[in-house]
C-alpha positions in Angstrom: 32.4 64.6 102.8 36.0 65.7 103.6 36.7 68.9 105.5 39.6 70.9 106.3 40.0 73.0 109.3 42.3 75.9 110.4 42.3 77.2 114.0 44.3 79.6 116.4 44.7 78.8 120.0 47.2 80.7 122.3 48.4 77.7 124.1 48.3 73.8 124.2 48.8 73.3 120.3 50.2 69.9 120.8 47.6 68.7 123.2 44.8 70.1 120.9 46.4 68.1 117.9 46.8 64.9 119.8 43.1 65.2 121.0 41.8 65.7 117.3 44.1 63.0 116.1 42.2 60.5 118.2 39.1 61.6 116.6 40.5 60.7 113.1 41.8 64.1 112.0 45.3 64.2 110.1 48.0 66.7 109.4 48.9 65.1 106.2 47.2 63.4 103.5 48.1 61.4 100.3 48.3 63.0 96.8 49.2 61.8 93.3 51.4 64.8 92.7 53.3 65.3 96.0 52.8 61.9 97.4 51.8 63.4 100.6 50.5 66.9 101.3 51.9 68.2 104.6 49.2 70.6 106.2 50.2 74.0 107.9 50.7 73.6 111.5 47.3 74.4 113.0 45.4 73.0 109.8 43.9 69.4 109.9 41.9 67.2 107.6 38.9 64.9 108.2 37.8 62.3 105.7 34.1 61.9 106.6 33.0 64.9 108.8 30.9 67.8 107.8 32.2 71.3 108.4 29.8 71.7 111.3 31.0 68.4 112.8 34.6 69.5 112.5 34.2 72.9 114.0 32.3 71.2 116.9 35.0 68.8 117.5 37.5 71.7 117.6 35.2 73.7 120.1 34.5 70.7 122.2 38.3 69.7 122.3 39.2 73.1 123.3 36.5 73.1 126.1 37.9 69.9 127.7 41.4 71.0 127.4 40.5 74.5 128.8 42.1 76.4 125.7 40.5 79.6 124.3 39.8 79.1 120.6 40.4 82.4 119.1 39.7 81.4 115.4 38.4 78.6 113.8 37.4 77.8 110.0 36.1 74.5 108.6 35.2 73.8 105.1 34.6 71.2 102.6 37.8 69.8 101.0 36.8 70.6 97.3 38.2 72.2 94.4 41.7 72.7 96.1 45.3 73.4 95.1 48.2 72.7 97.5 52.0 73.2 97.8 53.4 69.7 99.1 55.1 71.3 102.0 57.7 69.8 104.1 57.6 67.1 106.8 57.1 68.2 110.4 60.2 67.7 112.5 
């Protein structure tokens, strides 16, 4: 099951993303219409983990990096609609 997560942290955004990338998370996904959907800055996608696993990965990564996790929502990536977005600089 694919899952999408969005979160808010006050610091260390780049470090958190790098940590989650090492666990298989992506900030862009292929799409037949857009070719690539670029997700918002603090939103990531995992192809095989459940919502609970994703939430726990984010919480654990924040603990290791000593980051306060202010908000976090993980949900199944189903029945979605997206705007293609622009590549990150």
